[in-house]
VMD Tcl script that draws the C-alpha trace (Angstrom):
set ca {
  {-65.88 39.76 55.74}
  {-67.89 42.80 56.12}
  {-64.86 45.06 54.66}
  {-64.82 42.97 51.70}
  {-68.25 42.98 51.23}
  {-68.32 46.87 51.53}
  {-65.30 47.77 49.55}
  {-67.07 47.79 46.15}
  {-69.57 50.19 47.43}
  {-67.14 52.40 48.74}
  {-65.25 52.35 45.67}
  {-68.37 53.55 43.75}
  {-69.08 56.14 46.20}
  {-65.49 57.54 46.38}
  {-65.51 57.71 42.40}
  {-68.62 59.56 42.43}
  {-67.46 61.82 44.99}
  {-64.54 62.69 43.51}
  {-65.95 63.28 40.15}
  {-68.84 65.34 41.66}
  {-66.27 67.69 43.54}
  {-64.22 68.09 40.43}
  {-67.21 68.87 38.17}
  {-66.28 65.61 35.90}
  {-68.84 63.23 34.28}
  {-68.79 59.73 35.36}
  {-70.48 56.91 33.22}
  {-70.43 53.30 33.47}
  {-70.09 52.56 29.78}
  {-66.79 54.41 29.05}
  {-64.31 56.49 30.64}
  {-64.63 60.16 30.54}
  {-61.99 62.88 30.75}
  {-61.58 64.27 34.43}
  {-58.79 66.75 35.07}
  {-57.52 66.70 38.64}
  {-54.36 68.48 39.68}
  {-53.27 68.46 35.87}
  {-53.58 64.71 35.47}
  {-56.48 62.95 33.74}
  {-58.09 60.37 36.21}
  {-61.19 59.51 34.11}
  {-59.68 56.19 33.54}
  {-59.32 55.51 37.11}
  {-62.66 56.89 38.08}
  {-64.22 54.55 35.38}
  {-62.24 51.43 36.70}
  {-63.64 52.28 40.46}
  {-67.20 52.62 39.08}
  {-66.73 49.25 37.30}
  {-65.57 47.65 40.11}
  {-69.20 48.22 41.61}
  {-70.05 45.00 39.73}
  {-68.19 43.34 42.36}
  {-70.88 43.78 44.56}
  {-72.81 40.88 43.38}
  {-70.53 38.59 44.78}
  {-69.09 40.70 47.77}
  {-72.74 41.30 49.16}
  {-72.38 37.25 50.04}
  {-69.31 38.02 52.07}
  {-71.26 41.24 53.73}
  {-74.19 39.04 54.59}
  {-71.77 36.08 55.83}
  {-70.05 38.61 57.78}
  {-73.08 40.36 59.27}
  {-74.46 36.88 60.36}
  {-71.06 35.97 62.07}
  {-71.04 39.39 64.23}
  {-74.85 38.80 64.78}
  {-73.87 35.24 66.10}
  {-70.94 36.54 67.96}
  {-72.92 39.04 69.64}
  {-75.82 36.67 70.65}
  {-73.19 34.30 71.89}
  {-71.57 37.13 74.03}
  {-75.07 38.17 75.41}
  {-75.75 34.39 76.43}
  {-72.65 34.29 78.10}
  {-73.23 37.47 80.15}
  {-76.71 36.17 81.12}
  {-75.46 32.58 82.01}
  {-72.72 34.34 84.12}
  {-75.25 36.59 85.77}
  {-77.39 33.63 86.76}
  {-74.62 31.72 88.11}
  {-73.55 34.93 90.20}
  {-77.21 35.22 91.47}
  {-77.65 31.56 92.53}
  {-74.28 31.42 94.82}
  {-75.30 34.93 96.30}
  {-78.30 33.75 97.57}
}
mol new
graphics top color blue
foreach p $ca { graphics top sphere $p radius 0.5 }
foreach p [lrange $ca 0 end-1] q [lrange $ca 1 end] { graphics top cylinder $p $q radius 0.2 }
display resetview
């Protein structure tokens, strides 16, 4: 769930990085030409940037995934504490 939540952000960041490295403009309103290795990837970069709007939905998945990870971490720590307590009681 965390991966699904972060994917749109990663897409926008990657599109921005590719555009910046190749000296291309990047605009959310329309594709701009961007020639990389002889091919115009402006449309692809535009699509990657427009997918950033999916973040509005995917952030819910990210929040759910992070809450799930936190719950599992808390469950694991509780298990370790109980295991240590049982071991201490048996050792005395």
